[in-house]
C-alpha positions in Angstrom: 90.3 30.7 242.0 89.7 34.0 240.6 87.2 36.5 242.0 85.1 36.2 238.8 84.9 32.5 239.1 84.0 32.8 242.9 81.3 35.4 242.3 79.8 33.1 239.7 79.4 30.3 242.4 77.0 32.2 244.4 73.5 30.8 244.0 71.0 34.0 244.0 67.7 31.9 242.9 66.4 29.3 245.7 69.7 29.5 247.7 70.5 26.6 250.2 72.4 29.1 252.2 71.6 33.0 252.4 73.5 34.9 249.8 75.3 37.0 252.7 76.8 33.8 254.1 77.7 32.4 250.6 79.6 35.7 250.1 81.4 35.4 253.3 82.3 31.8 252.6 83.7 32.6 249.2 85.4 36.0 250.3 83.2 37.9 247.8 81.8 41.3 248.6 77.8 41.1 248.4 77.7 44.5 246.3 79.6 42.7 243.7 77.0 39.9 243.5 74.1 42.2 242.9 75.7 44.8 240.9 76.2 44.2 237.1 79.2 46.1 235.3 77.9 49.0 233.0 78.3 48.2 229.4 80.9 50.2 227.5 79.4 53.2 225.4 79.9 54.1 221.8 82.0 57.0 222.5 84.4 55.4 224.9 84.5 52.2 222.2 85.6 55.0 219.4 88.2 56.4 221.8 89.6 53.2 222.4 89.8 52.1 218.8 91.9 55.4 218.3 94.0 54.5 221.6 94.8 51.0 220.3 95.7 52.2 216.9 98.1 54.8 218.5 99.5 52.5 221.0 100.4 50.0 218.2 102.3 52.8 216.6 103.8 54.4 219.8 103.8 51.9 222.6 105.9 54.2 224.8 102.9 56.8 225.2 101.4 56.9 228.5 98.1 58.2 229.5 99.3 61.9 229.6 100.7 61.6 226.1 97.9 59.6 224.5 95.4 62.4 225.9 97.3 65.2 224.1 97.5 63.2 221.0 93.6 62.3 221.4 93.3 66.2 221.7 95.1 66.9 218.5 92.7 64.3 216.5 89.7 66.2 217.8 88.8 64.1 220.9 89.2 66.4 224.0 89.5 63.7 226.8 90.5 63.9 230.3 93.6 62.1 231.2 91.9 60.1 233.9 89.6 58.6 231.3 92.4 57.7 229.0 94.0 56.0 232.1 90.9 54.2 232.7 90.3 52.9 229.2 94.0 51.7 228.8 93.7 50.0 231.9 90.4 48.1 230.8 92.1 47.6 227.6 95.3 46.3 229.5 97.6 48.8 227.8 100.9 50.0 229.6 103.3 52.4 228.4 106.7 50.7 227.4 109.8 52.5 228.9 112.7 52.0 231.1 111.6 52.3 234.7 114.3 54.0 237.3 116.9 52.1 239.1 116.7 49.0 237.2 120.4 48.4 237.0 120.7 48.5 240.9 121.0 45.5 242.7 118.6 44.7 245.5 119.9 45.6 249.0 119.1 42.3 250.5 121.0 40.3 247.5 124.2 38.9 249.2 127.4 39.7 247.0 129.7 36.7 246.9 133.4 37.0 246.5 134.9 36.1 243.0 135.6 32.5 242.5 139.0 31.3 243.8 141.5 29.2 241.9 140.5 26.2 244.2 136.9 26.7 243.2 137.7 27.0 239.6 139.9 23.9 239.5 137.1 21.9 241.4 134.7 22.9 238.9 137.0 21.4 236.1 137.3 18.2 238.0 133.8 17.9 238.4 133.4 18.5 234.6 135.8 15.9 233.8 134.0 13.5 236.3 130.6 14.1 235.1 130.1 10.5 233.5 131.5 8.9 236.7 129.8 7.3 239.5 129.0 9.6 242.1 131.3 8.2 244.7 134.2 8.5 242.1 133.7 12.2 241.9 136.2 14.5 243.6 135.0 15.9 247.0 135.5 19.3 247.9 135.4 21.4 251.5 132.2 23.6 251.2 133.3 25.8 254.1 133.2 29.4 253.3 136.4 31.3 252.8 136.7 35.1 252.8 138.4 36.1 249.5 
């Protein structure tokens, strides 16, 4: 259950339990129950429309480049504000992250398939339609390559 759904379960008018106990049971902070999020201003909406158009044209623009582009359009906006608005819209710059082609350190590397293993796979492929007892058995003990 999401945080918003749990927050909606808290009864504030004529509650059977105090609000503080309800919040503790639902693992929701009391301040989030009382405080309502602020509405997005007109200026922010205008900037969000520009960010959205530019993001559709160039999805690889992050908050820094987007802030620089907005400055060329006549909207001098702080980078942190652009970050907040992009996060609010769910936009993330698309680019290759570093070290994406390296294997994880915890990933075990198995030796190449041996001839015996390949022959067993061929036999199993041929015996696919046969009963389980008629399929060839194989010793599954690990043998270093």
